[in-house]
KEVO-873139 format. One record per residue: residue in three letters; y, z, x of N, C-alpha, C, O in turn. Coordinates in pm, whole numbers, plus 32768, in hexadecimal, padded with zeros to 4 digits. Atoms other than C-alpha are relative to their C-alpha. Layout:
BEGIN
AlaYZXYZXYZXYZX
...
END
This chain:
BEGIN
Met801B7FA07F6F9641582F2A417F427FC27FC47F207F907F59
Ile809B800D7FBF94A058012AB17F96804E7FD07F8D80C87FD8
Lys809C7FC78054935658472A047FA07FC7802D7FAC7F538053
Gly8090802A7FB3920458192A847FD5800E80837FD9808080B0
Ser80157FFB7F7491A757EA2BC9805A7F978089804F7F2180AD
Ser7FB680197FB0929857D02CC97FB97FEC80A07F427FF580BB
Val80487FA37F84927957FC2E41807B801D806180EA7FE98054
Ala7F997F937FB1933758E02F537FC97F9A805D7F607FB58099
Leu7FED80687F98935F578130317FFC805180B7803B80B980CB
Val80167FD97F8A92FE57BF31BF80AC7F96805280E57F358021
Thr7F8E803F7FED943B575E32A17F8F7F9280A67F5E7FC2810C
Pro806780027F9993675643337480A87FE880A381217FE08094
Phe7FB580027FAC93FD562734F87FCF7FA880597F577FB7806F
Thr80467FFE7FB193C7556935E77FF88042807C804580A1808A
Ile80027FBB7FC2934E55C53729806C80608064805580C580A7
Asn7F9F7FE47FB094B355E537C1802780607F858081809F7FBC
Glu7FF57F8B805894DE56DF369480847FE97F9E80C6803C7F5F
Ser7F9C8012809195D755EE35B27FB67FF17F887F3F800C7F74
Ile803A7FE6809895A255CD345C7FCF7F6F7FEC80277F197FE6
Asp80318074800794A6549C34357FFF7FAF7FB57F937F777FA1
Tyr7FE6801A8053955853F633367F6F7F587FC07F5C7F317F4D
Ser80788064800B943852D933177F9E803B7FC87F647FF37F78
Ala804B7FAD8037935753E432B5800480257F947FA5800D7F49
Val7FE57FBE802F93F4549A31EA7FFB7F5A7F837FAD7F447F26
Ala802B8071807894185344311C7F817FE47FE97F567FF27F77
Gln80A18006805F92B652FE30F67FDA80857FB27FB880847F3B
Leu80267F7A80509271545F309380297FCB7F5F7FDF7F9E7F08
Ile7FBF804A808F937553F92F647FAE7FB47FC87F7D7FCA7F59
Asp80248049807192E9530A2EFB7F6C801F7FDB7F4D80207F64
Trp808C7FAE8026916D53922F0E800580607FA87FA0806C7F63
His7FE07FAF807491D2547A2E33802F800E7F8F801C80697F3E
Val7FFC804D806D926E53A12D4A7F687FD87FB67F337FFF7F4D
Glu808B80458005912652DF2D587F7F805B7FB67F30802E7F63
Gln80447F6E8070906554572CD68030804F7FC37FFB80BE7FBE
Gly7FE17FF6807E9104549E2BEC808D80B1804380CD80EE7FED
Thr7FB87F877FE791DE55DA2C8D805C80147FA080537FC37F44
Lys7FA0803B806A92F956092BB78090801F803E80F17FEB8007
Ala7F797FDF7FC09425569D2CA57FB3801180927F3C80318095
Ile7FD17FBC7F45943956E42E3F806580347FFA80C380187FAF
Val7FB77FA07FEA94DD57E22EB47FFD7FFB80877F8F802880A9
Val7FC1801A7F799561579F302D80858093801580CE80D57FCB
Ala7FD87F987FC595F0589231177FD980867FB3803780D37FA5
Gly802C7F778030953959C430707FC58055805D7FEE805080D1
Thr80387FBE7F7A945B5AB9312D7FB27FC580477FA87FEC80BB
Thr805980307FEF935859CC3151803E7F698065800A7F2A80C1
Gly7FB6808A7FB9943D58A231C980458082808080B980608098
Glu7FA27FC27FA494C259C532E380918017800D80D98003806F
Ser7F6780467FEE961259D5325C8028807D80948072805680EE
Ala7FAA7FBE7F8996505B31336B7FF17FAB806E7FDF7FE980D6
Thr8008803D7F78963B5A34346A80357F79801A80257F358080
Leu7FB3808080399716590833B7805F80418022806280BA800C
Ala7F6E800B8009987B58F3341880447FF47F72800D7FA37F27
Lys7FE68074807B995658C032D780037F627FF37FD17F147FA2
Glu800380B28007999C576333287F837F9B80307F897F23804D
Glu801880428001986D573433557FB17FF57F637F6E7F937F3F
Val800F7FDD805B982B57D53204801E7F8A7FA07FC87F657F4F
Ile7F7A80358059994156F131517FC07F5A800B7FC67EFD7FBA
Glu805180A57FDE986655B232247FB87FCD7F7C7FCC7F897F17
Leu807D7FF88043971F55EF31B6800D7FEF7F2E7FCF7FA67EE0
Ala80078032809797A156253032804E7F6A7FF280127F157FB0
Thr7FD980768027988E54F530347FA57F9980317FD57F2C8010
Phe8049806A7FE29763541130D27F957FF87FA47F607F8B7F8E
Ser80927FFF807E963254932FAC805E7FE57FA680387F837F66
Ala7FB7803A8049974754662EE280127F717FD57FFD7F697F5C
Lys7FF480927FA3977E52EA2F3D7F827FE87FC67F787FC27F51
His8089805E7FD0961252892F817FAD802B7F717F597FE37F3C
Ser80767FE48098957353552E2780667F9A7FBF802A7F357F9A
Asn7FCA80648092969F52882D397FE7802E7F96804B80267F4F
Gly80047FB18085964F53212C2B7F7E7FF17FE37F4F7FEF7F71
Arg80D27FC7803794BB53402C457FB480437FF37F3F803F7FCE
Ile80467F88801094A454812C64805E808B803380A2807F8099
Lys7F7C7FF17FC5958655902C907FFA808980687FA480DD8081
Ile7FD17FC57F56962C563D2DCC806480A47FD280D080B97F9B
Ile7F8F7FA27FF7967E57A82DEE7FF6800C80717F977FDE80AF
Ala7FF37FD37F5696F3582D2F48801680B67FB2803D80ED7F4A
Gly7FCD7F777FF196FE59912FA2804480278043803D803B80BC
Asn7F797F897FAA98335A462FD88024805C8016809B80758006
Gly801F7F3C7FEE97FE5BA330208017800F80697FDE7FD480C5
Thr80487FF67F72984C5C303129805280C37FC7807E80E87F5A
Asn80137F728023987C5DCB315380A28002803B80C0804F8096
Cys7F5C7FEA7FD29A195D933185802C7FB57F7E80027F487F58
Thr7FE18025807F9AD15D81303B80837F6A802080A67F0D7FD8
Lys7F62806E7FD79C0B5C9A30DE7FA67F7880247FBD7F0F7FE7
Ser805B80767FF79AE55BA3317B7FCE7FC77F8D7FE47F527F6E
Ala805A8050809A9A0E5B723025809C7FC07FCB80867F487FC0
Val7FC97FFF80529B6A5B4C2F7C80307F4F803480287EE08000
Ala7FE480EA7FC99BE459E5305D7F597FE480487F637F858095
Leu804D805F804C9A6B599B30577FE57FAB7FB57FCC7F327FAC
Thr7FFB804080B99A6359802F0A80507FB17FF4802B7F487FC0
Gln7FB2806980119BA958D82F1F7FF17F52802480117EEB7FE7
Ala801080787FAF9B5557CB30007F6B7FAB7FC37F467F3C7FE8
Leu8070800F800F9A0D57BE2F5280267FAB7F6C7FE67F467F50
Asn7FEA802A80549AA557692E1C80127F5D7FCC7FFC7F2E7F5D
Asn7FC680897FDC9B2B55EF2E9F7F8A7FBA802A7F967F408036
Thr808A804E7FF399B255922EF17F8F7FB37F857F257F777F93
Gly806C8076804E990854E62DDE7F9A80787FF57F2380587FFE
Ile80CD7FCB801C97EF56042DA8803680117F8A809E7FE67F57
Asp80007FD380A697B6569D2C5B800C80A97FCA801B80F37F68
Gly802E7F4B805A977C57F32C828018804B8099801B7FFB80F7
Leu7FF07F8D7F9C97B459412DA07FB480747FEE7FC480A77F7E
Leu80617FAC7FE096B95A442DFA8032807080678038806F80E2
Thr7FB17FAE7FA097635B792E527F7F808B801F7F3F80CD7FCD
Val803A7FA47FEF96A95C632F07806D80AF803080E280B58056
Thr7F9F7F9D7FFE972A5DCF2F257FF58016808B7FA67FEB80DE
Pro7FF87FF87F7B97A25E50303D7FAD806280647F7E80CE803F
Tyr806F7FCE7FDF96D75EB7313380428083806780B880A58067
Tyr7FE37F817FAF96F05FE032218052805C7FEA802B80D07FF8
Asn7F8F7FD080339827605331B47F9A80947F987F95810B7FB9
Lys80117FAB80539782611130A8805A80197F8D807280917F92
Pro7F797FE280629883612E2FA07FC480767F707F52809E7F55
Thr80257FDA802998A961E42EA47FFA7F9D7F5980017F237F62
Glu804E80528061984861742D0880CA7FC77FDD80CD7F5B7FA2
Gln7FA28057801B99F2611A2CE580147FA18073802C7F298062
Gly7FED80787F979A0A60852E477F9E7F52800D7FA97EE78049
Leu80448079802998F95FAD2DBA80567FCE7FB980BE7FB37FF5
Tyr7FD380298058997A5F352C9A80B37FC0802680D17F4F8002
Asp7F66801E7FB59B205F242D4C7FA97F8580487FB47F0C8033
His803D80AC7F8A9A5D5E212E3B7FC17F847FBC7FAB7F127FE5
Tyr804780D8804899BC5D202D13806280237FB980657FDD7F54
Lys7F8B801D808B9ACF5D5C2C43809E7F79805C80E57F1C8034
Ala7FC780387FB29B8F5CF32D84800F7F558029806C7F058033
Ile80728067801B9A795BDE2DA480357FA17F96806E7F347FA1
His7FFE805E805A9A8B5B6D2C7180B07FC7800280C97F4F800B
Asp7F3C801B80229C445B5D2C4B7FEB7F8D8049800E7F2B8006
Ala7FD5805C7FE59C285A6B2D337F867F6280057F947EF88042
Ser806580677FFD9AF359892CF780427FB27F61807C7FEA7F03
Arg8010804680649AFC58462C077F967FE77F9F7F947FAA7F34
Leu80C6804A802C995958382BD67FE980798004801F80CD804C
Pro805A7FD9803A988458E72B407FB68083807A7FA4805E80EE
Ile801E7FBD7F9F97FB5A2E2BF57F6980557FD77F4980677F62
Thr80977FFD8010967A5AB42C2D803D808C80848061809480F9
Leu800B7F7A7F8196945C2B2CA77FA58016804C7F3B8005800E
Tyr80717FF77FD195B35C6D2DA07FD28087800F803A80C78001
Asn80447F797FC695065DAF2DF57F7D7FF77FF27F2D7FD27F9C
Val807580007FBE940B5DF32EEA802B806C8063806A805F80CC
Pro7FEB7FA27F8894135F392F827FAC801B80627FCE807080B4
Ser80577FFA7FA692FD5F23304B80397F95809480197F7E8108
Arg7F98802E7F4F93DF5E71315080768011800F80A98003807E
Thr7F6C7FD87FF595405ED530E3803280A98018809980DB8045
Ala7FE87F4A7FEE9503607030D38051803A7F70807A80AC7F5D
Cys7F857FF2809E95D5604E2F537FAE7FE27FBB7F567F9C7FEE
Asp8042801380829533603C2E09805B7FE57FA980C0802B7FB4
Met7F917FFB806B95FD5FB92CCF7FA5802A7F8C7F467FE97F61
Ser802A7FE7809095B060942B9480027FBE7F8E80597F707F67
Val7FD680558085957260212A638072801F7FDC80A57FB17FCB
Glu7FA27FCC802B968C60BC29FF80967FB5802B80EE7F967FDB
Leu7FCB805E7FBD97595FFC2B107FE47F527FD080267EEA7FCA
Val7FF880C2803196D05EB02A9880107FDD7F9880217F657F84
Ala7FB380348070972B5ECD293C808D80037FD280BE7FD37F6B
Arg7F4A7FC27FFA98A95F55297980097F4E807B80787F188081
Leu7FCD80737FD898895DFE2A597FE17F9B7FCF802E7F3F7FED
Ser7FF7806680A798205D18294080427FF37FAD804C7F9E7F55
Glu7F898043809199155D32287A80A37FB0805081097F99800E
Leu7FD680247FCA99D35C9E299D7FF37F7B7FCE7FA17F857F73
Lys7FEA8082805E9A165ADA291D7FA47FFB80777F2B7FF8805E
Gln8042809F7F89999B5A342A7C7F6B807480197F13803B8059
Val80957FDA7FC5984D5B5C2AAB7FA67FE17F7C7FAD802A7F19
Val8079800C803D97305ACD29EE7F93801D80007F6080337F93
Ala80777FED7FDC95F85B092A908000805480618062807080A5
Ile7FFD7F807F8795605C1B2B797F837FF1805C7F1D8008801B
Lys808280287FD694515BCF2C557FBC8084805C7FEE809980CA
Asp80087F7D7FEE938D5D312C927F7D7FE3807A7F0E7FCD8049
Ala80517FCC7F8E92BD5D492DB57FBD805580157F60805A8066
Thr805A7F647FF292475E8B2D8F7F6980237FE97F1E80808009
Gly80C47FD2805190E35E6B2CE4801080307F9C7FE47FEF7F3D
Glu7FF17FC08041913C5F4A2C2480057FC07F57806E7F987F25
Leu80088048805E90B45EC12AD3804880407F52806C80127EE6
Lys7FAB7FA880BA91455FDB29B080857FC57FF080C27FBF7F85
Arg7F5E80487FF892A45F1C2A427FF37FD97F7B803580187F28
Val7FE78077801192625E1C298480327FFE7F4F807E7FAA7F20
Arg7FEC7FCB805D925A5EDA2817808380567FFA80D7804A7FA1
Glu7F927FAC7FC793525FC4289580927F81800A80F67FA37FCB
Leu7F86804C7FDB94625E88290180067FE07F5B805E80117F14
Arg7FD17FE9808594015E00278D803B802E7FB1807F7FF47F5C
Asp7FE17FB6808F94475F0026C1806980368021808980957FD9
Asn7F7D7FCD7FA795A45F4127C580697F8E7FF480E47F9A7FEC
Cys7FA880757FB396215DF3280780217F627F917FC17F157F8E
Pro7FF18090805B96975CAB270E7F877FB67FBB7F287F907FFF
Glu80958075800595905BD826357FDA7FA280747F687F8B809C
Asp802080997FBE95E75A9F27277FFF8028809E80057FD680FB
Phe800C7FF37F6995D05B76286A7FA08009802F7F4C805B8009
Ile80A480687FE794B35AA52936800680A5808C805D80E780C6
Leu80397FAE7FBA93D35B952A007F9B7FB080577F347F7C802B
Leu806580307FAD933E5B102B537FCA806E80347FFD80DD8040
Ser804A7F9F7FB792165BA42BFD801D7FB68097801C7F3D80AC
Gly7FF580247F7392575BA32D847FA1804980457FAA805F80BE
Asp80A67FEC7FB790ED5C2C2DC37FC47F9B7FF37FC57F657F85
Asp80708046805A90025B4E2DBE7F8680217FC97F537FE57F6B
Val80947FA380188EB45C4D2DBD80377FFC7F757FE37FC77F2C
Ser802A7FC580B88F3D5CAB2C2F802F7FC47FDE80427FC67F64
Gly7FB7808380808FF95B6F2BF07FE37FD07F7F80367FBD7F26
Thr800D8028805E8F295AFE2B09800080667F728006804F7EF9
Glu80307FB680688EEE5C262A6180B2801E7FDF80DB800C7F6C
Phe7F667FF18013906F5C6C2A69802C7FA17F8A80547FD97F24
Cys7FFE8053807590995B3829837F9580107F887FAE7FE37F18
Lys80597FED809C8F675B97288A802A80887FE27FE680BD7F89
Leu7FC77F7F802690345CF12880808B7FEE7F9580C180447F4F
Gly7F767FD97FFE917A5C31282E80517F9A805180997F408025
Gly7FC280727FD591F25B76291780347F96801F80867FBE8071
Asp7F9380887FE7929D5A33294B7FAD7F7C806A7F887F088059
Gly8043806D7F94920959A72A927FE4806780627FB380D88054
Val80217FDC7FA0920959D72BEC80537FFA805580B2801E8010
Ile7FD380267F7392BA59972D3C7F97804B805E7F8B80C58066
Ser807C80177FCA9181595D2E207FF67FDC806D7FEF7F618072
Val805C80317F84911259512F9B7F9E7FC87FDC7F877F59800A
Thr8070809A7FE88FED58B62F397FF97FBE7FE07FA17F708005
Ala800480BB8025904357992E8980427FE3808E80867F7C808D
Asn7FA6805A7F5890DC5756301C7F747F8F800C7F6D7F248047
Val8063802E7F9D8F7F570630357F827FA77F737F5C7F337F80
Val801F803F80938EBF56BA2EAF806E7FFF7FA8809780697F79
Pro7F837FE2803A8FE756562DFB7FB77FBC7F6E7FF57FE87F0D
Lys8040802780568EFE559D2CEE7FF680577FC7804780707F6D
Gln80437F6680058E5356D62CCA804A805C7FAE802280967F49
Met7FCF7F8280048F3157B52CA580597FBA7F6180577FF67EF6
Ala7FD4800A805F8FFC56E02BBD7FA080037F6C7FC280437F09
Gln80867FFB806D8EAC56A02AC38004807B7FB4801480847F3B
Ile7FE37F7380578EB8582D2A93807A7FF37FB180857FF97F37
Gln7F6F7FF28081900A581F2A077FB07FBE7FB57F7680037F61
Lys7FEC805D808A8FB5570929327FA2803D7F777FAD80417EFD
Leu804E7FA180648E8957DB28CE804580767FB0803680997F3B
Ile7FD27F6E805E8F315904286280607FB67F8E80477FBC7F16
Asn7FBF803A8051903E583D27D37FBA7FF07F477FD980227EDB
Lys80528021807B8F3557A626D27FC9809E7FC57FC180A77F4A
Lys802F7F8480288EAF592626B57F6E7FE7800F7F287FED7FAA
Glu808B80367FD08D6458BF2753800A8072808D800A804F8103
Phe7FFA7FAF7F658D7C59FF284C7F70801580387F74800C80B3
Gln8058801C7FD98BF75A1828727FEB7F9580647FC77FB180D6
Gln8010803D7F758BEE58C2292B80718010807680647FEE80EB
Ala7FA27FF37F958D43592329C67FDB805C80987FFF805E810D
Gln802A7F5E7FBC8C8E5A6D2A3F7FB77F9480587FE67F7B80C7
Leu809380237F858B3D599B2AE680307FBA80777FF97FBE80E5
Leu7FF680507F948C1B58A32B9C806680618069806C803E80DF
Asp7FB27F987FB78D1359D52C277FAA801B806F7FC9802A80E6
Glu80797F7A7FB38BA45A7D2C977FF67F9980907FFC7FAD810A
Thr7FFA80577F5E8B8D593D2D68803B7FD78078801B7F9780DC
Leu7F727FED7F958CDE597C2E0C7FC9805780807FC1804B80FB
Ala7FFD7F6C7FCD8C845AD72E488025802D80968085807080BA
Gln802C7FE17F8E8C165AEC2F9F80837FE1807880A7802380DA
Leu7FC280537FAF8D1259DE302180A780797FC580F580A2801B
His7F797F9A7FF28E515ADE2F5E80318046807D8096805080C4
Lys80317F4D7F998DC05C073036801D7F92809180847F9780D4
Asp7FD680187F678DB35B3B317280747F6F8025806A7F1C807F
Leu7F88802B7F988F035A8C319A805F808E7FE080D780857FC5
Phe7FAB7FAD7FCE8F7F5BD331B27FD680808053800280F3804F
Val80527FCF7F8F8E8E5C4032D2805D80328092804C806B80FE
Glu7FBE800C7F8C8F925C29338980AD7FF97FDA80CF7F9C7F91
Ser7F788022804B91275C56334380297F617FF480347F058045
Asn7FB580C5803391B05B043249806C7FE7805180B28047806D
Pro80718058801F91C95A1E32AA7F967FD180637F567F698052
Ile804D80357FBF90FE5A2133D17F8D7FA27FFB7F7A7F398038
Pro8047806B80028FC459CA332D7FE77F887FA07F7F7F477F9F
Val801D804C8024901A58EB324080237F6280637FEB7EF5806B
Lys7FF980B27F8290D457E6336B7F967FE9801C7F6F7F75800B
Trp808080477FD48F8757F633EF7F8E7FA77F937F527F3C7F99
Ala80428057805D8EDC57AA32CE80397F867FFA800A7F3A804F
Leu7FAD804A800E8FCB56AE32697FB77F6E80B37F8E7EFB80A5
Lys802D80687FB98F6055F533D27FC0802080037FE180848043
Tyr80897FFC80048E0F562733B97FA37F917F7D7F367F597F75
Val8009805880828E1C556F3266803C7F6B802D80127F017FFE
Lys7FC980A57FC78EFC5441333180817FE27F8580B47F797F5E
Arg7F508029805D904154823236805D8004802A80BC7FD27FEE
Ile7FDF800F7FA090D754D0336F7FEF7FC8809D7F7F7F9480A2
Ser800F80027FC090E9548F34AE800F8068808E7FE1804A80FC
Asn802E7F997FBD910B55CD3561802480957FD5809080A07F9B
Ala7FD77FA2803E91115731350B805880498051804580C18065
Lys7F977FB77FB2922D578935D7805C80617FB1808980427F42
Leu7F7E7FC38055932C58B4357C8051805380598036806E80CD
Arg7F877FE37F659463594C36297FBB80BF7FFB7F8C80FD7F9C
Leu7FD67F917FEC94585A9A36A2803E806F7FA6808E803E7F57
Pro80BF7FBF7FFA93CB5BCB36447F6B7FE97FF67F0D8023802C
Leu80588034801892E45B1135C67FAE7FC7806A7FE67FA380D1
Thr8085801E7F9A91AD5AB2368B7F717FBF7FB87F377FD67F4E
Glu80678064804290A259BD36637F9380187FD07F4180018029
Leu80A27FD2805B8F595A2A35717FA88015809D7F8F7FD78104
Ser80847FC97F858E645AF936457F777FB77FE57F657F877F75
Ser8055804180188D265A6336717FA5805B7F8F7F6980107F42
Val803C7FAC805C8C805B6C3593803B7FC47F717FF87F8A7F1C
Gly7FAC8077808B8D715ACD34757FDC7F957FF97FC67F667F8A
Gln8023808D7FF28D1C59A134CD7F767FEB7FC17F4C7FAB7F61
Ser8089801A80858BC259DA34857FE880347F747F7F80117F3D
Lys8018800A805D8BFD5A69334B805B7FAD7FC7806C7FD67F54
Ile7FB9807A80578CE3593C32D07F957FAE7FF47F617FAC7F85
Thr8054803B7FDC8BE35850335C7FA8801E7F617F8F7FD37F02
Lys808D7FD8806C8AE759073268800680117F967FA3800E7F4D
Ala7FD9800A80A08B8E59243137801D7F587FFB7FD77F117FB3
Leu7FFE808080648C0D57CB31187F747FAF80167F347F9F7FAE
Asn80927FFC800B8AC35756317D7F807FF97F9D7F237FAB7F87
Asp80397FB1807D8A3358073073801C7FAF7FAA7FC57F787F67
Leu7FAE8070807F8B1057312F917FDD7FA77FC17FF07F8B7F4B
Thr8005809D80058A9055EB2FD07F77801F7FAB7F2D7FBE7F9C
His80AB802A8030893756512F17803780087F677FE380087F0D
Asn7FAC7FFE80828A3A56622DE180747FBF7FD1808F7FAB7F5A
Phe7FA480917FF08B56556A2E3080167FAE8032803B7FCE80A4
Gln803B805D7F868B33542E2EC680737FE58066805C7FAF80D2
Glu7F787FF17FA48CC154502F5A8077807A800580C080BA7FB9
Tyr7F577F877FFC8DD4553D2FA080757FC37FD380DF80017FD1
END
């Protein structure tokens, strides 16, 4: 599966709110050039909550075809209905993608046994590797270390994206999961420290805007050049923070428009355009980076 720097890709829309596939293709090409290891489409940052099942399948199929093996493509397949998640998983099996990112069921607040049975049903329907996705700030549902360890025994469950920001979990997961189970941070603010403590990489929102630098941090960590990785990460610290000044992906879409990687920052309701206060914060964070980098 994936290690190093992966991007939780935005879903560019046209003004009419259809998926802008020309922009998707350009973003994929850019991430290939910049050293990103994998692209996650139709995840939280990709506005999965407002994508129809047919759009997720179409986006996954297009991304896999356009990437043509140059970069791994992972697609979000999680919903809060096991039956619909299984159906989406079965459809995604045939799209040419490399793996699945499966978020915990949101809103329902299932028991641990309910969570296990949900993931087991998805696992049994999948022909692709599965990355568990734990983001309780979004889902009101937390996966315990014990549950992750139990799920990691399933053949297709190969990784977890942990977005809790709780660094103690790195050691706990390492101690309780198989040696080859992949630990990925979904929290940009603590992602570098997560990897220094034994994590295998990140699935990053910040990598939408500065993919080369995020990839370089992971390369430095892989070479155990931790001090250099930390110094580079510190230059991105304000951007990590400000990309969440409002609900993700509102700020990152505006940032991508600002640096001219997408033509507009169109979102689907109930998400709305970044406020003027947010725009000022993002503008300052990006302009400050020009003292360190020549390009985004």
